[in-house]
N, C-alpha and C positions, 0 to 999 in steps of 0.2 A: 180738225185734222186727224186723219186716220193713221194709226201706228202700223207699220208694215209687219207682216208675220215673222220676217227674219229678226226683227228687233225683239219680239216676244220670245222667239226661240233662243236668242242670245241671252236674254234675261233668265230664262229657264235653265240654260246651261250654266250660267254664272251662279245661280242659286244652288244648283246641284253640286257644283264644284265647292262652293262655300260650305255646304253641308258635309261633304266628304272630308274637307280639311278640318272642320270642327270635330268630326268623329275621330280622325287620326290624332289630333292634338289631345283629345280626351283619353284615348287609349295610351298615348305616349305618357301622359301625366300619371295615369294609373300604373303603368309599368314602372315608371320612375319611383313612385311611392312604394311599390312592392319590392323593388330593388333596394331601396333605402332600408326597408324593414328587414329584408334578408341580410343586408350588411350588418344590421344590429345583432341579428342572431349569430352571424359569423363571428362578430367581435366577442359575444358572450361565449361561444364555443372555444374561441382562441384562448380566452381567459381560463376557461375550465381545463383545457388541455395543458396550459402552462402550469396550473396548480397541480394537476395529476402528474405531470412530468417531474415537478419538484418533489412531490410526495414519493414517487417511484425512486428518484435519486436518493432521497433520505433513507428509504427502506433498503435500497441496495447498499448504501454506505454502512448502515447499521448491521446488515447481515454480513458484510465483508469484515467489519470490525469484530463481530462475534466469532467468525471462523478463524481469525488471525490468532495464532498461539501467543499467549501472554506468559512472559517469563516469571 
């Protein structure tokens, strides 16, 4: 029994579609991993900013206390 050409064409289109879907999933997974890594860096930066803000507040309070006249 001979397979019609349209069936081979359909198989080729399905294989190409599966390949494209696999590529998109791979890119999506890679982008998700990079986003997670960037989120980790953002969390680190947020912590650093919080520490710097606290240090700046302490410095400001200290300078304000030094400028206040003491009886």
